[in-house]
C-alpha positions as CSV (number, residue, x, y, z in Angstrom):
1,M,166.8,-45.9,86.2
2,D,164.9,-49.1,86.6
3,L,162.7,-48.9,84.1
4,H,163.3,-51.2,81.1
5,Y,162.9,-49.5,78.3
6,E,164.1,-49.5,74.0
7,V,164.1,-45.9,71.9
8,H,164.3,-46.1,68.1
9,G,164.5,-43.3,65.3
10,S,165.3,-39.6,65.5
11,G,163.1,-36.5,65.9
12,K,160.7,-35.4,67.8
13,P,160.0,-37.6,70.9
14,V,157.0,-39.6,70.9
15,V,156.7,-41.9,74.5
16,L,154.7,-44.8,74.0
17,V,152.6,-46.1,76.9
18,H,151.2,-49.9,77.2
19,S,148.0,-51.2,78.6
20,G,147.4,-52.3,81.9
21,G,148.1,-56.3,81.8
22,A,150.6,-55.9,78.9
23,D,154.3,-54.5,78.8
24,M,156.1,-52.4,75.3
25,R,155.0,-55.5,73.0
26,D,152.1,-53.6,72.5
27,W,153.1,-51.4,70.2
28,S,155.8,-54.1,68.6
29,Y,153.9,-53.2,65.2
30,L,153.9,-49.5,65.3
31,V,157.4,-48.8,66.8
32,P,159.2,-49.4,63.4
33,L,156.4,-46.8,61.6
34,L,156.8,-44.4,64.1
35,S,160.3,-44.6,64.2
36,E,160.9,-43.6,60.2
37,N,160.2,-40.0,61.5
38,F,160.1,-39.7,65.1
39,Y,162.3,-40.8,68.2
40,V,159.7,-43.6,70.1
41,I,160.4,-44.7,73.7
42,A,158.7,-47.8,74.5
43,F,159.0,-48.7,78.1
44,D,157.5,-51.5,80.0
45,G,155.6,-50.3,82.9
46,R,156.4,-50.8,86.8
47,G,155.6,-54.5,87.3
48,A,155.2,-55.3,83.4
49,G,157.9,-56.5,81.0
50,R,161.1,-56.5,82.2
51,S,160.5,-53.8,84.8
52,P,160.5,-54.2,88.0
53,S,157.6,-55.1,90.2
54,P,156.5,-51.9,92.6
55,V,157.4,-52.6,95.9
56,Q,155.1,-50.2,97.1
57,P,151.8,-49.1,95.2
58,P,153.1,-47.5,91.7
59,N,152.8,-43.7,90.9
60,Y,152.7,-44.5,87.2
61,V,152.6,-40.9,86.0
62,E,155.7,-40.3,88.4
63,D,157.5,-43.2,86.8
64,L,156.9,-41.7,83.4
65,L,158.3,-38.3,84.5
66,S,161.3,-40.0,85.7
67,L,162.1,-41.5,82.6
68,L,162.1,-38.8,80.7
69,D,164.0,-37.3,83.2
70,H,167.0,-39.7,82.6
71,L,166.5,-39.7,79.0
72,N,167.3,-35.5,79.5
73,I,163.9,-35.0,77.0
74,S,162.4,-32.2,78.3
75,Q,158.9,-32.0,76.4
76,A,157.1,-35.6,74.2
77,A,154.3,-36.7,73.3
78,V,152.5,-39.2,75.0
79,I,151.0,-41.6,73.6
80,G,149.0,-44.5,75.5
81,H,146.7,-47.6,75.2
82,S,143.9,-48.5,77.5
83,M,145.3,-47.6,80.5
84,G,148.4,-46.1,79.2
85,G,146.1,-43.8,78.2
86,R,144.7,-43.0,81.4
87,I,148.4,-42.4,82.9
88,A,149.0,-40.2,79.6
89,T,146.2,-38.3,80.1
90,E,147.3,-37.4,83.6
91,F,150.6,-37.1,82.6
92,A,149.6,-33.8,80.6
93,I,147.2,-32.6,83.8
94,H,149.8,-32.7,86.0
95,Y,152.7,-31.8,83.6
96,P,151.2,-29.8,80.8
97,E,155.0,-28.7,80.3
98,N,156.6,-31.8,79.6
99,A,153.6,-32.6,77.3
100,C,153.4,-31.5,73.4
101,S,150.4,-30.7,71.6
102,K,149.7,-32.9,68.6
103,R,150.0,-29.7,66.5
104,S,153.7,-29.4,67.8
105,V,154.9,-32.7,67.2
106,F,153.1,-34.2,64.0
107,S,153.4,-30.5,62.4
108,T,156.2,-29.4,60.2
109,E,155.3,-25.9,60.6
110,K,156.9,-23.6,62.9
111,V,155.1,-23.6,66.1
112,G,155.7,-20.1,67.9
């Protein structure tokens, strides 16, 4: 995995996707709060922050899937800001089995 990422907390996984022209520092105030109850993954997208610049047109959705595979996470809630929201939406469309519903992540009841 060549993308820079950080993990915090424990519990159900939540992935934070930053906005375009930014990096994972977009989430610096939210990560400590979420990590009180969740396993939070924040990462720098390709060409942002401490991640390498792309050598060909990047596929951010595939990068997100690769990160989850690298971390051995089969399903996560994906939260995005601005362009990160578009990436999160496209991820959920293309890989619905890997994207949790809000209910399955933020509810304490069992989802059957």
